[in-house]
N, C-alpha and C positions, 0 to 999 in steps of 0.2 A: 591623668598629676600636670603640674603648668609649668614650663618653662620658666627660670626667673628671670628673662626680656618680658615672659607673658603677666609675671605677677605686677613687674613693674610699671607696664604700662596698664594695669588696669586700676592699680593703687593713682597713677595719673590721673585717669577716667576719675575715677572717685572725688581726689579732691578739687581737679577739673571745675567738676558738676557742682561741688560745693562754693569754691567761688565764685562759681557765676552765680548761682540762689546768692550770694552776701552781696553781689554788685547792680543787683538786680530786684530782689525783693525783699533782701531783710535784710535782721538782724544778723551776724555770729550768734547770735547765745542760744537761738532759735533753734539750731542742730546741735543739737545731746546728743543725739541719736542718728545710727542709717537709719532705723525706721521714719527719724522727721526726712529728710531728707529724698525719698521716696514717694510724699504725700504730691499724690500727680495736680493738683495746685500749685504746687513748688514748683514739680520736675516742668510743667507745662509755661511757667517764670524762665525758668532760668535758659531754656529750650527759645522761648521768645529772643532772651536777650542774645543767648548764641546765636544766632538767626540774622539779627540786630546790628548783631557784633561783625558781620561776619559782609563781605564785599560780594561774595557767591555762594549768600543762600548755607543750604547744611553742606557744612562739609562730611568724610568719611570720617573724621573725628567724634565731631559731632553725632555722629549718627552710631562710636564707640563706646562714645558717653554714656549716649541711652541706650545700648546692649547693655553697659558695664552696672544700667539701676537698675532697670528689668530682671538684669544676676541679682541684685541684690533685693532688690522687689520679693522675688520667689523665692530666692531658696534661704537667703540670710533673714532674712525680715515674716516672711513666710506673710502675706497677707491676703488680705481673704480675694477674692474669686472680683467681684466689684471696685477694688482698688487694679489688681491688674488688668479687664477691662479698660478701664481710663487709660490708664497708663499707654499699653496698646494701641488706645485713638493717638493718643499725642505722637506717638513713631510713627503710624498708622500719617497723621497729617504731612508729617515731615519728608514726605516722599521719599521712591527710591533710592538709593545709597549708591553717590557715584561710583561709575567702574574706567573704566581705561587708564590710562596715564595721569598723573596731575602733570598742573601748570609748569613746575618747575621741569620734570622727567620731557614731557614735548619737547623745550627752551634748549635743555642739552641735546636732546635728537636730533633735533634742527641743526646746534654746533656742527656733530659728529657727520649733518648729511656733507659738508665740506669734504670736498675730494679729497687735498690737500689734507684733508684733520682726521679721513676714515680713511686712508693711507699710511697715512700715519701709524693712527692704531691697530691698524691688520698689520702691520709689521715692525710692531713695538715688540714682543716676543723677541723675534729672534734678531733685531737691534740688540739685545737685553742680555740675549747667549754670547751673541758675539763680544761683547762688551766683557762679561766675564771669561769668557774666553781669552779674551786679547790681556784683560790688566792681570789676569791672574791671582795674583801679590798671597795672602799667606792662607787661602784658600774659605775662608770664612764668608769672603764679602762675595766673593765665585761665588760658592753655595750659595748667598743669600737672594745675590742676584740672578742664578739660574730658578730657584724655586718660586720669585716671585714673578720672573716669564714661563715659568707653568702654569702657575697660578691665571696669568693674565689668558692664553692662547685657551685656557680650558673653560674660565667663564666664555670668549669668544665664541667658541664655539657648543657650550653646552652650559649656557646664561645658568644655575643656581646656585642659591641663598647662600650666602657666605660662611656661616655656619658650619653646612655640608661642604663649605667650597676646603674649611678649615682641620674638618675633622678627616 
């Protein structure tokens, strides 16, 4: 069973594949079913469009689109082995999926490397705690501030997914 976020992402991959196909290869009328979307020539065209439109070549998102196409072909449309082999060849030509942090995450990491910003981040839980205790107020605001301080402290010491932190 998939989480709703995973389902939404897969839907977005499928919509992106269809959009890439229409913008690069053909007419929207050519896509009457998922089977029309997973034809190897069409997949090759849409992945070529994705590559040409990107400054950095194939991204993790493009690899996600290809995985979704492969999943549809294999399990929903149930294409023959020849089509699967052709799709696997396209996937192989895309190269390996990029690993490591994205450019956006690397840029953020560089800002945190500033000693002053790093110190402010590391002491943020204590700062929020002090503010919560000092202001007191109706209790709800103080409790919320303490909850935020605790969440940040947990993330600074044990980076976990937000969904896991929330639960």
